[in-house]
N, C-alpha and C positions, 0 to 999 in steps of 0.2 A: 241165475243168469238174467241179465237185463238186455234187451235188444230192442232196436227201433226199426220199423220199416217204412220207407218212403214209398207211399202208394203210387206216385206218378212214374217211378222208375223201377219199383219192386226190389230195390236194393236194400239189404239188411245191413245195419250198422250194429256191431256188438258194443254195448255200453260198458260191460265189464261182468265180473262174477265176484260174489261176496257170500260168505257163510251167514254173516249177520248184516244184511243191508238196512241201513237206517235212513231217515229222511234227508239228512245232509248228504249222504252218499248218493242217493238217488237224484237229488237236485243237481248235484255236480255231474253225474253222468249224462243227465238231460242237457245241460249246458254244452258239454263236451261234444255230444252228438249233433246238437244243432249248429255249432261251430263247424263241424266237420262237414255236414250236409251243405251248408251255405258256401264253404270254400269249394265245394265240388260244383257249385252252380245249381243246387237245388234247394231254393228257399223254403223255410218251414213256416207253414201259415196255420196250422192246426195241430193240437196235441189231444190224442184221445187216451184216457187212462181207465183202468178198471177198478181203481180204489181198493185193491187187494192189500190186506193188512201185512 
């Protein structure tokens, strides 16, 4: 499961669920989440990642 948390509002955005997430899937989920956040009036300015394989 991939999720994003907007720290200013503490809203959680579910990116998706995949048994075998690859880099392409992760990038698309990040794009989708940022678009949803910006549509809701919560601009994305930082991305913090943990580099988990």
